[in-house]
N, CA, C and O atoms as a GROMACS GRO file, in nm:
protein
  272
    1MET      N    1  -8.422  -6.788   0.772
    1MET     CA    2  -8.307  -6.888   0.739
    1MET      C    3  -8.311  -6.976   0.849
    1MET      O    4  -8.364  -6.950   0.957
    2SER      N    5  -8.240  -7.105   0.812
    2SER     CA    6  -8.259  -7.215   0.916
    2SER      C    7  -8.108  -7.261   0.918
    2SER      O    8  -8.033  -7.241   0.822
    3GLU      N    9  -8.065  -7.332   1.049
    3GLU     CA   10  -7.941  -7.362   1.058
    3GLU      C   11  -7.950  -7.501   1.104
    3GLU      O   12  -8.059  -7.536   1.150
    4ARG      N   13  -7.845  -7.593   1.100
    4ARG     CA   14  -7.824  -7.699   1.149
    4ARG      C   15  -7.723  -7.711   1.256
    4ARG      O   16  -7.607  -7.671   1.244
    5LEU      N   17  -7.780  -7.777   1.382
    5LEU     CA   18  -7.674  -7.797   1.475
    5LEU      C   19  -7.669  -7.958   1.512
    5LEU      O   20  -7.757  -8.043   1.499
    6LYS      N   21  -7.544  -7.968   1.558
    6LYS     CA   22  -7.510  -8.123   1.615
    6LYS      C   23  -7.569  -8.151   1.741
    6LYS      O   24  -7.537  -8.062   1.821
    7VAL      N   25  -7.638  -8.233   1.790
    7VAL     CA   26  -7.732  -8.253   1.898
    7VAL      C   27  -7.678  -8.417   1.951
    7VAL      O   28  -7.644  -8.503   1.870
    8ARG      N   29  -7.678  -8.432   2.082
    8ARG     CA   30  -7.633  -8.538   2.139
    8ARG      C   31  -7.752  -8.543   2.250
    8ARG      O   32  -7.782  -8.445   2.318
    9VAL      N   33  -7.810  -8.661   2.259
    9VAL     CA   34  -7.918  -8.713   2.354
    9VAL      C   35  -7.815  -8.781   2.463
    9VAL      O   36  -7.734  -8.875   2.455
   10LEU      N   37  -7.857  -8.686   2.572
   10LEU     CA   38  -7.759  -8.742   2.715
   10LEU      C   39  -7.823  -8.845   2.766
   10LEU      O   40  -7.758  -8.948   2.782
   11LEU      N   41  -7.983  -8.842   2.808
   11LEU     CA   42  -8.044  -8.912   2.864
   11LEU      C   43  -8.168  -8.890   2.861
   11LEU      O   44  -8.203  -8.779   2.820
   12LEU      N   45  -8.283  -8.999   2.911
   12LEU     CA   46  -8.425  -8.983   2.924
   12LEU      C   47  -8.460  -8.972   3.061
   12LEU      O   48  -8.415  -9.034   3.157
   13VAL      N   49  -8.544  -8.886   3.058
   13VAL     CA   50  -8.594  -8.870   3.210
   13VAL      C   51  -8.744  -8.874   3.199
   13VAL      O   52  -8.797  -8.777   3.145
   14GLY      N   53  -8.813  -8.964   3.238
   14GLY     CA   54  -8.959  -8.993   3.188
   14GLY      C   55  -9.021  -8.995   3.025
   14GLY      O   56  -9.004  -9.089   2.948
   15ASP      N   57  -9.077  -8.902   3.000
   15ASP     CA   58  -9.125  -8.870   2.854
   15ASP      C   59  -9.040  -8.764   2.808
   15ASP      O   60  -9.064  -8.729   2.692
   16GLU      N   61  -8.960  -8.710   2.860
   16GLU     CA   62  -8.848  -8.618   2.804
   16GLU      C   63  -8.717  -8.682   2.770
   16GLU      O   64  -8.681  -8.789   2.818
   17ALA      N   65  -8.644  -8.606   2.679
   17ALA     CA   66  -8.482  -8.624   2.639
   17ALA      C   67  -8.413  -8.507   2.680
   17ALA      O   68  -8.457  -8.392   2.673
   18GLU      N   69  -8.306  -8.542   2.721
   18GLU     CA   70  -8.217  -8.403   2.761
   18GLU      C   71  -8.114  -8.439   2.665
   18GLU      O   72  -8.042  -8.539   2.661
   19ILE      N   73  -8.123  -8.313   2.570
   19ILE     CA   74  -8.023  -8.304   2.484
   19ILE      C   75  -7.904  -8.209   2.487
   19ILE      O   76  -7.922  -8.102   2.544
   20MET      N   77  -7.808  -8.228   2.442
   20MET     CA   78  -7.691  -8.101   2.431
   20MET      C   79  -7.658  -8.083   2.292
   20MET      O   80  -7.637  -8.162   2.200
   21THR      N   81  -7.658  -7.919   2.302
   21THR     CA   82  -7.606  -7.870   2.156
   21THR      C   83  -7.481  -7.788   2.165
   21THR      O   84  -7.414  -7.786   2.268
   22GLU      N   85  -7.451  -7.726   2.065
   22GLU     CA   86  -7.350  -7.618   2.033
   22GLU      C   87  -7.358  -7.518   2.127
   22GLU      O   88  -7.262  -7.452   2.170
   23LEU      N   89  -7.493  -7.505   2.163
   23LEU     CA   90  -7.515  -7.391   2.227
   23LEU      C   91  -7.563  -7.392   2.391
   23LEU      O   92  -7.551  -7.297   2.468
   24ARG      N   93  -7.617  -7.515   2.423
   24ARG     CA   94  -7.633  -7.576   2.564
   24ARG      C   95  -7.562  -7.708   2.570
   24ARG      O   96  -7.580  -7.805   2.495
   25ASP      N   97  -7.473  -7.696   2.678
   25ASP     CA   98  -7.401  -7.817   2.726
   25ASP      C   99  -7.489  -7.919   2.856
   25ASP      O  100  -7.598  -7.906   2.911
   26HIS      N  101  -7.402  -7.998   2.866
   26HIS     CA  102  -7.450  -8.097   2.967
   26HIS      C  103  -7.484  -8.018   3.098
   26HIS      O  104  -7.571  -8.076   3.162
   27ARG      N  105  -7.443  -7.904   3.155
   27ARG     CA  106  -7.501  -7.835   3.263
   27ARG      C  107  -7.634  -7.762   3.252
   27ARG      O  108  -7.711  -7.731   3.343
   28ASP      N  109  -7.645  -7.742   3.130
   28ASP     CA  110  -7.788  -7.673   3.088
   28ASP      C  111  -7.847  -7.746   2.974
   28ASP      O  112  -7.854  -7.679   2.870
   29PRO      N  113  -7.893  -7.871   2.969
   29PRO     CA  114  -7.943  -7.922   2.863
   29PRO      C  115  -8.100  -7.888   2.823
   29PRO      O  116  -8.194  -7.848   2.892
   30GLU      N  117  -8.089  -7.919   2.683
   30GLU     CA  118  -8.258  -7.849   2.632
   30GLU      C  119  -8.327  -7.982   2.672
   30GLU      O  120  -8.266  -8.089   2.676
   31ARG      N  121  -8.463  -7.968   2.702
   31ARG     CA  122  -8.560  -8.096   2.716
   31ARG      C  123  -8.681  -8.094   2.598
   31ARG      O  124  -8.774  -8.015   2.585
   32VAL      N  125  -8.641  -8.215   2.515
   32VAL     CA  126  -8.731  -8.243   2.430
   32VAL      C  127  -8.838  -8.355   2.425
   32VAL      O  128  -8.795  -8.461   2.471
   33PRO      N  129  -8.945  -8.359   2.388
   33PRO     CA  130  -9.026  -8.481   2.422
   33PRO      C  131  -8.970  -8.596   2.369
   33PRO      O  132  -8.924  -8.577   2.257
   34VAL      N  133  -8.958  -8.716   2.415
   34VAL     CA  134  -8.886  -8.837   2.349
   34VAL      C  135  -8.996  -8.857   2.249
   34VAL      O  136  -8.946  -8.891   2.142
   35ALA      N  137  -9.120  -8.850   2.244
   35ALA     CA  138  -9.225  -8.916   2.140
   35ALA      C  139  -9.171  -8.839   1.994
   35ALA      O  140  -9.160  -8.901   1.888
   36ARG      N  141  -9.139  -8.696   2.012
   36ARG     CA  142  -9.123  -8.604   1.898
   36ARG      C  143  -8.991  -8.660   1.847
   36ARG      O  144  -8.984  -8.676   1.725
   37LEU      N  145  -8.872  -8.698   1.932
   37LEU     CA  146  -8.780  -8.741   1.864
   37LEU      C  147  -8.795  -8.895   1.787
   37LEU      O  148  -8.753  -8.909   1.672
   38VAL      N  149  -8.849  -8.990   1.849
   38VAL     CA  150  -8.892  -9.131   1.780
   38VAL      C  151  -8.940  -9.062   1.664
   38VAL      O  152  -8.856  -9.068   1.575
   39ARG      N  153  -9.074  -8.978   1.621
   39ARG     CA  154  -9.138  -8.969   1.555
   39ARG      C  155  -9.029  -8.915   1.395
   39ARG      O  156  -9.013  -8.965   1.284
   40GLU      N  157  -8.982  -8.803   1.457
   40GLU     CA  158  -8.903  -8.736   1.347
   40GLU      C  159  -8.760  -8.807   1.322
   40GLU      O  160  -8.717  -8.782   1.209
   41THR      N  161  -8.688  -8.878   1.388
   41THR     CA  162  -8.584  -8.977   1.362
   41THR      C  163  -8.600  -9.096   1.317
   41THR      O  164  -8.527  -9.151   1.235
   42GLY      N  165  -8.728  -9.155   1.386
   42GLY     CA  166  -8.741  -9.316   1.334
   42GLY      C  167  -8.670  -9.395   1.424
   42GLY      O  168  -8.668  -9.518   1.417
   43LEU      N  169  -8.595  -9.311   1.531
   43LEU     CA  170  -8.477  -9.425   1.605
   43LEU      C  171  -8.624  -9.455   1.718
   43LEU      O  172  -8.722  -9.384   1.736
   44ALA      N  173  -8.583  -9.607   1.789
   44ALA     CA  174  -8.682  -9.648   1.888
   44ALA      C  175  -8.629  -9.569   2.011
   44ALA      O  176  -8.520  -9.513   2.006
   45ARG      N  177  -8.704  -9.567   2.117
   45ARG     CA  178  -8.655  -9.519   2.238
   45ARG      C  179  -8.552  -9.531   2.294
   45ARG      O  180  -8.478  -9.439   2.331
   46GLU      N  181  -8.530  -9.673   2.310
   46GLU     CA  182  -8.404  -9.729   2.361
   46GLU      C  183  -8.281  -9.717   2.316
   46GLU      O  184  -8.175  -9.749   2.370
   47GLU      N  185  -8.307  -9.654   2.182
   47GLU     CA  186  -8.178  -9.609   2.110
   47GLU      C  187  -8.147  -9.452   2.092
   47GLU      O  188  -8.080  -9.407   1.999
   48LEU      N  189  -8.204  -9.381   2.188
   48LEU     CA  190  -8.209  -9.246   2.211
   48LEU      C  191  -8.064  -9.203   2.271
   48LEU      O  192  -7.968  -9.140   2.226
   49PRO      N  193  -8.098  -9.271   2.401
   49PRO     CA  194  -7.953  -9.224   2.486
   49PRO      C  195  -7.849  -9.254   2.405
   49PRO      O  196  -7.846  -9.355   2.335
   50GLY      N  197  -7.738  -9.148   2.410
   50GLY     CA  198  -7.600  -9.134   2.313
   50GLY      C  199  -7.626  -9.101   2.181
   50GLY      O  200  -7.537  -9.086   2.098
   51ALA      N  201  -7.750  -9.088   2.157
   51ALA     CA  202  -7.769  -9.066   1.990
   51ALA      C  203  -7.715  -8.933   1.960
   51ALA      O  204  -7.726  -8.836   2.035
   52GLU      N  205  -7.653  -8.933   1.842
   52GLU     CA  206  -7.614  -8.819   1.768
   52GLU      C  207  -7.692  -8.784   1.660
   52GLU      O  208  -7.706  -8.846   1.554
   53LEU      N  209  -7.747  -8.668   1.698
   53LEU     CA  210  -7.857  -8.599   1.568
   53LEU      C  211  -7.848  -8.486   1.519
   53LEU      O  212  -7.761  -8.416   1.570
   54VAL      N  213  -7.908  -8.442   1.436
   54VAL     CA  214  -7.916  -8.280   1.378
   54VAL      C  215  -8.046  -8.219   1.390
   54VAL      O  216  -8.145  -8.274   1.342
   55ALA      N  217  -8.054  -8.086   1.462
   55ALA     CA  218  -8.136  -8.049   1.493
   55ALA      C  219  -8.134  -7.928   1.387
   55ALA      O  220  -8.031  -7.864   1.369
   56VAL      N  221  -8.239  -7.903   1.324
   56VAL     CA  222  -8.272  -7.803   1.229
   56VAL      C  223  -8.331  -7.671   1.322
   56VAL      O  224  -8.423  -7.692   1.401
   57VAL      N  225  -8.276  -7.543   1.310
   57VAL     CA  226  -8.330  -7.458   1.401
   57VAL      C  227  -8.359  -7.317   1.309
   57VAL      O  228  -8.282  -7.276   1.221
   58SER      N  229  -8.468  -7.263   1.343
   58SER     CA  230  -8.544  -7.154   1.264
   58SER      C  231  -8.558  -7.053   1.344
   58SER      O  232  -8.621  -7.082   1.446
   59ALA      N  233  -8.516  -6.928   1.336
   59ALA     CA  234  -8.569  -6.831   1.441
   59ALA      C  235  -8.559  -6.864   1.565
   59ALA      O  236  -8.651  -6.847   1.645
   60GLY      N  237  -8.437  -6.921   1.597
   60GLY     CA  238  -8.414  -6.984   1.752
   60GLY      C  239  -8.509  -7.097   1.796
   60GLY      O  240  -8.497  -7.141   1.911
   61GLU      N  241  -8.582  -7.136   1.731
   61GLU     CA  242  -8.667  -7.246   1.768
   61GLU      C  243  -8.614  -7.397   1.713
   61GLU      O  244  -8.565  -7.403   1.600
   62LEU      N  245  -8.622  -7.496   1.780
   62LEU     CA  246  -8.593  -7.626   1.730
   62LEU      C  247  -8.716  -7.680   1.623
   62LEU      O  248  -8.826  -7.718   1.663
   63GLU      N  249  -8.680  -7.677   1.497
   63GLU     CA  250  -8.783  -7.685   1.414
   63GLU      C  251  -8.803  -7.872   1.411
   63GLU      O  252  -8.908  -7.932   1.431
   64ARG      N  253  -8.695  -7.920   1.385
   64ARG     CA  254  -8.690  -8.058   1.355
   64ARG      C  255  -8.563  -8.142   1.418
   64ARG      O  256  -8.456  -8.092   1.453
   65PHE      N  257  -8.591  -8.254   1.423
   65PHE     CA  258  -8.471  -8.333   1.436
   65PHE      C  259  -8.436  -8.460   1.301
   65PHE      O  260  -8.517  -8.524   1.234
   66GLU      N  261  -8.319  -8.463   1.297
   66GLU     CA  262  -8.285  -8.575   1.194
   66GLU      C  263  -8.194  -8.643   1.234
   66GLU      O  264  -8.126  -8.606   1.329
   67ARG      N  265  -8.165  -8.792   1.151
   67ARG     CA  266  -8.041  -8.866   1.200
   67ARG      C  267  -7.907  -8.771   1.142
   67ARG      O  268  -7.909  -8.678   1.062
   68ALA      N  269  -7.803  -8.826   1.208
   68ALA     CA  270  -7.672  -8.738   1.168
   68ALA      C  271  -7.608  -8.812   1.065
   68ALA      O  272  -7.504  -8.770   1.014
   0.00000   0.00000   0.00000
């Protein structure tokens, strides 16, 4: 069974984005490839910092990202 979590992109560090979820805050952000976020959400790289997204989580893994 999957669940949906609100996600906020904090910043980009090279080819990775630091994201904050309900489970991981700004002190311990998750890192996700920028290319994956661009591909799954359709947002341009420059639109990602500060973007609010939804992550679909299944079995504890970030399955995919969608626009909020």
